[in-house]
Backbone bond lengths (Angstrom), bond angles and torsions (degrees), N, CA, C in turn:
res aa  C-N    CA-C-N  psi(-1)  N-CA   C-N-CA  omega(-1)  CA-C   N-CA-C  phi
1 M - - - 1.469 - - 1.532 109.82 -
2 K 1.318 115.98 127.91 1.450 119.95 177.47 1.527 110.39 -70.40
3 T 1.318 115.10 149.40 1.452 119.38 -177.32 1.516 111.05 -72.74
4 E 1.314 114.93 160.12 1.463 121.40 177.98 1.521 111.05 -59.01
5 A 1.334 118.11 -41.95 1.460 121.60 -178.61 1.523 111.20 -62.17
6 Y 1.329 116.84 -39.77 1.466 120.05 -179.37 1.528 110.57 -68.14
7 I 1.320 117.03 -40.69 1.467 120.21 177.58 1.526 110.17 -63.96
8 L 1.318 117.33 -41.55 1.465 120.93 178.33 1.525 111.35 -60.20
9 E 1.325 116.53 -46.30 1.463 119.87 -179.58 1.528 110.69 -64.62
10 T 1.315 116.44 -41.67 1.461 120.58 178.46 1.524 110.71 -61.39
11 A 1.328 116.07 -44.33 1.466 120.68 179.46 1.518 110.43 -62.48
12 F 1.316 117.34 -43.40 1.468 120.74 -179.81 1.522 110.88 -61.72
13 R 1.318 117.02 -43.93 1.461 119.85 179.77 1.531 111.14 -64.48
14 L 1.318 117.15 -38.41 1.457 119.94 176.73 1.523 111.26 -67.16
15 F 1.330 116.32 -40.26 1.466 120.22 177.96 1.530 110.18 -62.37
16 L 1.335 117.14 -40.02 1.460 120.48 177.58 1.524 110.97 -61.51
17 E 1.317 116.32 -38.67 1.459 121.16 -176.45 1.525 112.36 -77.57
18 K 1.354 116.04 -40.52 1.464 119.58 -169.41 1.522 114.50 -123.10
19 G 1.329 117.19 -10.32 1.460 120.33 -176.86 1.519 111.86 91.79
20 F 1.316 115.63 167.30 1.467 120.41 179.20 1.527 111.13 -63.15
21 S 1.312 116.31 -48.93 1.470 120.88 -170.91 1.518 112.90 -69.52
22 D 1.335 117.20 -35.40 1.461 120.64 -173.12 1.521 113.43 -92.23
23 S 1.315 117.16 7.26 1.468 121.10 175.97 1.525 107.74 -109.55
24 S 1.301 116.75 105.52 1.469 120.22 -176.32 1.524 110.65 -76.98
25 T 1.309 115.17 159.09 1.464 120.48 177.56 1.520 110.57 -62.65
26 N 1.328 116.45 -41.26 1.473 120.06 179.21 1.526 110.96 -62.14
27 E 1.320 116.76 -38.27 1.462 120.47 178.78 1.525 110.75 -65.37
28 I 1.321 116.48 -41.41 1.472 120.45 177.65 1.520 110.33 -61.68
29 I 1.340 116.30 -44.61 1.463 120.82 179.57 1.526 110.44 -61.37
30 R 1.328 116.10 -43.34 1.465 120.83 -179.22 1.525 111.06 -65.98
31 E 1.334 117.32 -46.37 1.461 120.88 -178.64 1.523 111.96 -65.82
32 A 1.313 115.51 -31.80 1.468 119.91 179.06 1.523 112.47 -84.03
33 Q 1.355 116.00 0.15 1.463 121.90 -180.00 1.530 110.81 54.64
34 S 1.315 113.84 41.57 1.457 120.75 179.13 1.534 109.14 -108.67
35 T 1.290 115.86 -170.12 1.459 123.27 173.99 1.523 107.57 -125.49
36 K 1.328 115.92 163.59 1.462 118.18 177.25 1.514 110.61 -60.27
37 G 1.330 115.52 -40.16 1.461 118.77 178.41 1.511 111.60 -62.17
38 G 1.341 116.12 -42.45 1.464 120.12 178.77 1.510 111.86 -65.60
39 F 1.346 115.81 -40.19 1.461 120.08 179.38 1.522 110.48 -61.70
40 Y 1.334 116.60 -49.85 1.465 119.39 -175.31 1.525 112.92 -78.26
41 H 1.324 115.59 -8.65 1.466 118.56 169.07 1.525 109.92 -73.34
42 C 1.349 115.71 -32.31 1.470 121.01 -178.42 1.523 112.51 -89.71
43 F 1.331 116.98 -33.25 1.458 121.14 -173.34 1.526 110.26 -130.98
44 A 1.304 115.43 134.65 1.464 119.78 -178.04 1.515 111.75 -68.30
45 S 1.330 116.76 -28.32 1.464 121.17 -176.17 1.526 108.66 -165.96
46 R 1.316 115.91 173.71 1.459 120.48 174.12 1.528 110.30 -61.47
47 K 1.323 116.68 -40.45 1.461 120.40 178.95 1.521 110.82 -61.26
48 D 1.321 116.32 -39.45 1.459 120.58 177.69 1.517 110.47 -61.73
49 L 1.331 117.04 -42.65 1.463 121.33 177.41 1.529 110.48 -59.80
50 I 1.318 116.84 -47.77 1.467 120.59 -177.75 1.517 110.81 -61.92
51 L 1.316 116.52 -42.82 1.461 119.67 -179.86 1.527 111.30 -64.29
52 Q 1.321 116.93 -35.14 1.466 119.91 177.82 1.526 111.46 -72.60
53 V 1.333 117.13 -34.81 1.463 120.35 174.31 1.525 109.81 -62.98
54 I 1.317 116.46 -44.02 1.467 120.78 177.96 1.522 110.38 -60.23
55 E 1.314 116.30 -44.89 1.466 121.07 -178.46 1.527 111.32 -63.00
56 K 1.316 116.61 -43.43 1.468 120.18 -174.06 1.518 113.43 -82.08
57 Y 1.342 117.43 -37.01 1.459 119.74 -169.89 1.531 115.33 -112.91
58 L 1.321 117.50 -31.44 1.465 119.06 -177.98 1.528 112.60 -95.85
59 K 1.300 117.00 -38.38 1.465 120.04 -179.00 1.531 112.65 -56.77
60 P 1.344 119.57 -43.04 1.473 118.52 179.83 1.524 113.87 -57.97
61 Y 1.333 117.72 -29.11 1.457 120.28 179.10 1.519 111.53 -62.46
62 Y 1.323 116.31 -32.23 1.461 121.24 -178.83 1.531 112.68 -94.11
63 V 1.317 116.86 -35.64 1.466 120.79 -170.59 1.530 112.83 -89.06
64 S 1.326 116.77 -44.14 1.468 119.80 -173.87 1.523 113.97 -61.01
65 P 1.343 120.12 -41.53 1.465 118.50 178.42 1.527 113.20 -60.62
66 I 1.323 116.24 -35.89 1.463 119.59 179.84 1.523 110.92 -67.42
67 A 1.328 115.65 -40.77 1.467 119.26 177.25 1.528 110.61 -61.79
68 K 1.337 116.43 -38.67 1.460 120.20 178.55 1.516 110.74 -68.70
69 M 1.334 117.66 -40.60 1.464 120.94 176.43 1.523 110.68 -56.90
70 Q 1.316 115.21 -47.02 1.464 119.87 -179.38 1.526 110.77 -61.71
71 Q 1.329 116.38 -43.47 1.458 120.63 -178.80 1.522 111.58 -61.28
72 V 1.333 116.61 -49.00 1.461 120.21 -178.43 1.522 110.71 -66.38
73 W 1.317 116.54 -40.42 1.463 120.08 179.47 1.524 111.18 -61.99
74 E 1.312 116.86 -44.84 1.460 120.63 -177.63 1.522 112.13 -70.62
75 Q 1.325 117.56 -24.70 1.465 121.15 -177.73 1.534 112.72 -97.88
76 R 1.326 117.00 6.08 1.462 119.98 -179.87 1.526 110.33 -61.75
77 T 1.309 115.09 153.50 1.456 120.86 176.06 1.520 109.14 -110.38
78 D 1.325 115.81 163.61 1.463 120.52 -175.45 1.521 112.74 -65.16
79 D 1.338 116.95 -26.91 1.467 118.81 -174.60 1.530 112.86 -85.90
80 V 1.336 118.62 -8.97 1.460 119.89 -177.31 1.527 109.71 -74.36
81 C 1.314 116.47 136.03 1.455 119.73 -175.33 1.523 111.69 -88.73
82 T 1.316 115.44 166.91 1.455 121.71 -176.87 1.521 111.63 -62.66
83 K 1.313 117.27 -38.57 1.468 120.19 179.89 1.528 110.82 -60.11
84 T 1.306 116.29 -42.23 1.460 120.56 177.65 1.519 110.83 -62.44
85 L 1.325 116.66 -44.96 1.463 120.17 -178.45 1.523 112.12 -66.40
86 L 1.328 116.83 -34.19 1.461 118.82 177.18 1.522 110.29 -56.80
87 W 1.328 116.30 -41.48 1.457 119.80 179.55 1.528 111.72 -76.78
88 E 1.318 116.57 -53.58 1.460 120.17 -170.54 1.525 113.42 -72.12
89 V 1.330 116.61 -35.25 1.461 119.52 -179.56 1.518 111.38 -85.04
90 F 1.331 116.84 -45.51 1.462 118.55 -169.14 1.522 114.52 -98.77
91 F 1.328 118.50 -51.69 1.459 120.05 -171.44 1.524 114.01 -85.25
92 A 1.320 117.66 -46.51 1.464 120.58 -173.21 1.537 113.86 -56.01
93 P 1.351 118.64 -43.09 1.473 117.90 -177.42 1.524 114.25 -65.94
94 Q 1.338 118.06 -15.81 1.454 120.24 -172.43 1.531 113.71 -97.29
95 R 1.308 117.69 2.52 1.457 120.21 -179.70 1.532 109.98 -65.13
96 F 1.329 115.28 138.40 1.460 120.57 -177.33 1.520 111.59 -62.43
97 S 1.327 116.84 -33.36 1.465 120.52 179.42 1.523 111.61 -62.81
98 V 1.327 116.91 -33.78 1.461 120.93 178.80 1.524 110.14 -65.33
99 Y 1.322 115.98 -43.80 1.468 120.77 178.34 1.523 111.10 -62.44
100 Q 1.331 118.07 -43.94 1.459 120.63 -178.95 1.524 111.47 -62.93
101 K 1.317 116.71 -40.22 1.460 119.83 178.05 1.522 110.93 -63.66
102 E 1.311 115.91 -36.97 1.466 119.14 -177.61 1.518 112.25 -64.80
103 I 1.337 116.65 -41.98 1.463 118.19 -178.41 1.528 111.89 -91.00
104 G 1.331 116.70 -5.15 1.461 120.22 174.84 1.512 115.21 72.72
105 M 1.334 116.96 32.61 1.462 121.46 179.33 1.514 109.97 -141.44
106 E 1.323 116.07 153.03 1.454 121.65 174.38 1.523 108.88 -121.46
107 F 1.331 116.12 138.01 1.457 121.93 179.54 1.519 107.89 -164.20
108 G 1.319 115.70 166.75 1.441 120.95 -176.49 1.520 112.87 -70.41
109 F 1.327 114.74 139.66 1.462 119.88 179.54 1.518 110.99 -62.80
110 R 1.342 117.30 -40.75 1.458 120.46 -178.11 1.533 110.86 -60.89
111 D 1.334 116.01 -45.39 1.464 119.44 178.62 1.526 111.02 -60.07
112 F 1.326 114.69 -41.45 1.463 119.31 -178.72 1.519 111.01 -64.68
113 Y 1.327 116.73 -46.65 1.459 118.96 -176.09 1.522 112.59 -72.11
114 C 1.326 117.21 -31.62 1.460 119.10 174.03 1.525 110.27 -62.85
115 L 1.341 116.27 -37.96 1.455 119.86 176.56 1.524 110.89 -66.36
116 L 1.328 116.44 -40.37 1.465 119.92 177.10 1.523 111.27 -61.11
117 Y 1.333 116.61 -45.29 1.461 120.01 -179.89 1.520 111.10 -59.11
118 E 1.325 115.97 -44.18 1.459 119.26 178.01 1.525 110.35 -63.13
119 G 1.332 115.79 -43.54 1.456 119.98 -179.27 1.515 113.41 -64.32
120 I 1.337 116.51 -36.62 1.464 120.35 178.76 1.518 110.56 -62.08
121 K 1.328 116.17 -37.58 1.463 119.78 -179.68 1.531 112.52 -73.22
122 K 1.336 116.57 -27.11 1.463 119.08 -169.88 1.529 114.76 -106.34
123 Y 1.312 117.57 -28.44 1.462 119.31 -169.33 1.534 111.13 -124.01
124 E 1.293 115.08 121.80 1.461 121.22 -176.89 1.523 111.71 -61.73
125 V 1.327 116.35 -33.60 1.459 119.27 -177.81 1.527 110.81 -61.34
126 I 1.343 118.11 -37.49 1.462 120.97 178.37 1.516 110.10 -72.49
127 Q 1.308 117.55 -37.77 1.468 121.03 176.65 1.524 110.28 -58.05
128 K 1.324 116.14 -43.15 1.462 120.37 -179.51 1.526 111.31 -68.62
129 L 1.330 116.91 -38.91 1.468 120.03 177.62 1.527 110.99 -62.42
130 L 1.322 116.42 -43.09 1.464 120.95 178.83 1.522 111.17 -63.49
131 A 1.327 116.97 -45.83 1.464 120.72 -178.31 1.526 111.13 -62.09
132 E 1.327 116.50 -42.62 1.464 119.68 -179.72 1.521 111.07 -70.15
133 N 1.318 117.25 -37.94 1.456 120.97 177.65 1.526 110.69 -61.31
134 T 1.328 116.50 -44.35 1.466 120.79 179.33 1.517 111.13 -62.80
135 R 1.321 116.21 -42.68 1.462 120.61 -179.98 1.531 111.14 -63.17
136 Q 1.321 116.84 -42.44 1.456 120.14 -177.80 1.529 112.19 -74.00
137 R 1.329 117.08 -35.38 1.462 119.33 175.08 1.521 110.23 -59.72
138 E 1.307 115.66 -46.03 1.462 120.38 178.34 1.529 110.57 -61.00
139 R 1.313 115.74 -41.02 1.462 120.95 -178.44 1.524 111.79 -60.14
140 Y 1.345 117.05 -49.24 1.463 119.15 -176.01 1.515 112.05 -74.46
141 L 1.308 117.62 -32.90 1.462 119.25 173.65 1.520 110.30 -62.39
142 R 1.306 116.29 -41.62 1.465 120.53 178.63 1.529 110.90 -64.68
143 Y 1.322 117.35 -40.72 1.460 120.72 176.86 1.540 110.37 -54.65
144 V 1.339 115.73 -48.63 1.461 120.51 -176.80 1.522 110.74 -63.46
145 L 1.328 116.79 -45.43 1.457 120.33 -177.55 1.528 112.07 -67.71
146 E 1.306 117.36 -40.45 1.466 120.10 178.95 1.528 110.86 -66.00
147 R 1.324 116.70 -39.03 1.462 119.86 175.76 1.531 109.92 -62.03
148 G 1.339 116.19 -39.99 1.455 120.14 178.80 1.513 112.73 -60.97
149 K 1.311 116.08 -38.01 1.468 119.21 177.41 1.522 110.73 -67.63
150 Q 1.319 116.30 -41.56 1.460 119.81 -179.94 1.519 111.59 -62.09
151 R 1.312 116.75 -30.40 1.469 121.57 -179.32 1.532 112.35 -92.04
152 N 1.328 116.53 5.63 1.467 122.03 -177.96 1.524 112.42 59.38
153 E 1.321 117.06 30.69 1.461 121.69 174.19 1.532 110.81 -96.00
154 I 1.320 116.09 -18.07 1.455 121.69 176.07 1.520 107.95 -114.68
155 A 1.324 115.59 133.84 1.461 120.83 -174.42 1.521 111.47 -60.09
156 E 1.324 115.41 143.90 1.462 122.09 -176.24 1.526 111.90 -58.62
157 Q 1.337 116.83 -35.20 1.463 119.74 -175.02 1.529 113.41 -76.97
158 V 1.318 118.13 -8.80 1.467 121.03 -179.81 1.519 109.62 -67.74
159 D 1.324 116.67 128.38 1.459 122.64 177.56 1.526 108.35 -89.43
160 I 1.331 116.22 114.28 1.458 121.09 -175.49 1.524 112.01 -60.70
161 D 1.337 116.67 -44.20 1.463 119.91 -178.85 1.527 111.44 -58.49
162 S 1.328 116.24 -46.05 1.459 120.37 179.84 1.523 111.17 -65.46
163 C 1.321 116.29 -38.58 1.456 120.99 -179.63 1.525 111.08 -64.77
164 V 1.321 116.24 -42.67 1.470 120.78 177.66 1.522 110.07 -61.98
165 M 1.311 116.89 -48.56 1.460 121.36 -178.58 1.526 111.25 -60.88
166 M 1.333 116.88 -43.01 1.458 121.37 -179.44 1.528 111.18 -65.26
167 T 1.329 116.18 -43.63 1.459 120.24 -177.36 1.522 111.48 -66.00
168 L 1.312 116.95 -43.54 1.464 120.23 177.61 1.520 110.77 -63.04
169 A 1.333 116.56 -38.88 1.464 120.26 179.79 1.531 110.71 -65.66
170 M 1.345 117.35 -41.49 1.458 120.44 178.30 1.523 110.48 -63.85
171 Q 1.307 116.41 -40.35 1.463 119.92 179.33 1.527 110.81 -65.07
172 D 1.318 116.71 -44.09 1.463 120.15 177.73 1.525 110.73 -63.15
173 G 1.333 116.42 -33.86 1.457 120.09 177.24 1.520 112.36 -64.22
174 I 1.328 116.88 -38.08 1.457 120.74 177.21 1.520 110.36 -64.10
175 L 1.323 116.45 -41.27 1.468 120.13 178.38 1.525 110.44 -62.24
176 A 1.320 116.42 -41.70 1.467 119.93 179.01 1.532 110.77 -63.71
177 L 1.331 117.59 -40.79 1.455 121.00 177.68 1.521 111.35 -64.41
178 K 1.325 116.10 -37.48 1.465 119.97 -179.27 1.529 111.10 -69.30
179 V 1.315 117.44 -28.79 1.465 120.02 174.02 1.525 109.72 -64.63
180 L 1.331 116.29 -39.55 1.462 120.84 179.51 1.526 111.87 -73.77
181 D 1.325 116.27 -36.04 1.471 120.97 -178.24 1.518 108.62 -134.18
182 N 1.324 115.41 101.72 1.458 121.26 -174.66 1.533 112.47 -65.76
183 Q 1.336 117.23 -13.25 1.463 120.61 -177.37 1.523 112.65 -85.99
184 I 1.315 117.80 -7.76 1.463 120.34 179.84 1.526 110.20 -61.62
185 D 1.308 115.95 134.05 1.462 122.09 179.54 1.527 108.09 -87.59
186 D 1.327 116.43 101.02 1.459 119.56 -176.14 1.524 111.15 -66.52
187 E 1.318 118.04 -33.48 1.469 119.65 179.54 1.524 110.37 -63.52
188 Q 1.331 116.79 -44.63 1.460 119.91 179.31 1.524 110.86 -63.26
189 K 1.325 116.65 -39.04 1.460 120.50 178.77 1.530 110.50 -65.92
190 Y 1.323 116.48 -41.02 1.466 119.75 178.11 1.530 111.09 -61.68
191 R 1.326 116.34 -40.03 1.466 119.85 179.00 1.527 110.68 -64.05
192 C 1.320 116.48 -37.03 1.467 120.17 177.25 1.530 110.65 -64.90
193 I 1.333 116.76 -39.14 1.463 120.06 178.05 1.524 110.14 -61.90
194 V 1.333 116.25 -44.64 1.466 119.52 -179.90 1.526 110.43 -60.31
195 Q 1.323 116.83 -44.95 1.465 120.50 179.83 1.530 110.82 -60.34
196 Q 1.338 116.19 -46.75 1.458 119.70 -178.43 1.527 110.77 -67.25
197 L 1.299 116.36 -43.16 1.464 120.68 179.89 1.522 110.68 -60.81
198 W 1.322 115.36 -43.14 1.469 119.26 -179.40 1.522 111.51 -63.86
199 R 1.338 116.10 -39.61 1.471 119.00 177.19 1.527 111.13 -62.72
200 D 1.320 116.72 -35.05 1.457 121.21 -175.18 1.527 113.38 -78.55
201 I 1.331 117.42 -31.55 1.473 118.92 -170.08 1.520 114.47 -112.28
202 A 1.319 118.47 -18.49 1.470 119.91 -173.47 1.525 111.15 -72.61
203 T 1.323 116.09 146.94 1.458 120.27 168.86 1.519 108.26 -66.57
204 Q 1.306 116.82 159.12 1.458 120.35 -178.80 1.525 110.60 -59.69
205 E 1.317 116.13 -40.73 1.465 120.17 -179.01 1.518 111.27 -63.38
206 A 1.343 116.52 -46.30 1.460 120.11 -178.49 1.518 111.15 -67.38
207 Y 1.331 116.47 -40.68 1.462 119.67 -178.61 1.528 111.06 -64.32
208 T 1.323 116.55 -43.32 1.456 120.63 -179.79 1.521 111.15 -67.53
209 K 1.313 116.52 -38.57 1.465 121.18 -176.96 1.511 112.10 -61.39
210 Y 1.344 116.68 -40.07 1.460 120.06 -175.72 1.524 113.00 -107.06
211 L 1.319 116.72 11.48 1.454 120.60 -176.85 1.531 111.05 -62.74
212 H 1.311 116.66 -42.96 1.465 120.27 -175.72 1.539 112.74 -105.64
213 G 1.311 115.84 19.07 1.462 117.92 175.17 1.494 112.90 103.67
214 G 1.313 116.15 -149.17 1.443 122.00 -175.11 1.511 109.77 120.21
215 V 1.306 116.14 -171.19 1.456 120.82 -175.49 1.507 112.26 -56.83
216 N 1.327 116.93 -39.09 1.455 120.09 -172.21 1.526 113.70 -103.96
217 R 1.344 116.93 21.11 1.463 117.05 178.46 1.521 109.01 -64.95
218 A 1.322 115.83 128.28 1.463 119.28 -177.89 1.511 112.53 -106.22
219 V 1.302 117.46 -32.62 1.459 120.01 -171.28 1.513 109.08 -127.06
220 S 1.308 116.45 123.35 1.458 120.19 -178.71 1.520 109.48 -102.13
């Protein structure tokens, strides 16, 4: 009898290739070289299998970046500049490569996001994960920007609400482009966003101070 972990991984890979709906239970059992008895010894039902796949493989995509944001935010020091925090708190934890390393698998971004889209339409648990992830991303981005204003690193006239909305929209746009072209380097695109955002919102003093690097240079 194949182990539960092996069946879960097999199911996830099939879901990535064919989607939730087009991957039959019998196909999962066959690909995992299991038996029906072995499968139902590990999982109460097909729904149980799907929920466990979501828990093991999809949930970390939404939850782990937020935990990292919180960790970096709470461990920040007084001398770190806003530009550094924009990268380390907000953008760096969300890179797709970070998620793949965490779960120990490599696969195409397009396949993954197509599975997410299907899951969002079908499973409430994924809808809730997405909603909470969006709320927390906005929260930590706002923390960084508000701190920047308090330190006079972000210009007084910058509207935080508009900046948050614009930044999230640009990030979502990169994800949409990566679905169309799996070869797009999301990390490089994120770094470009940070550079452009910093040019748009930084005070002249802050922008000049960190223009050529220094202790707190975050983005090269």
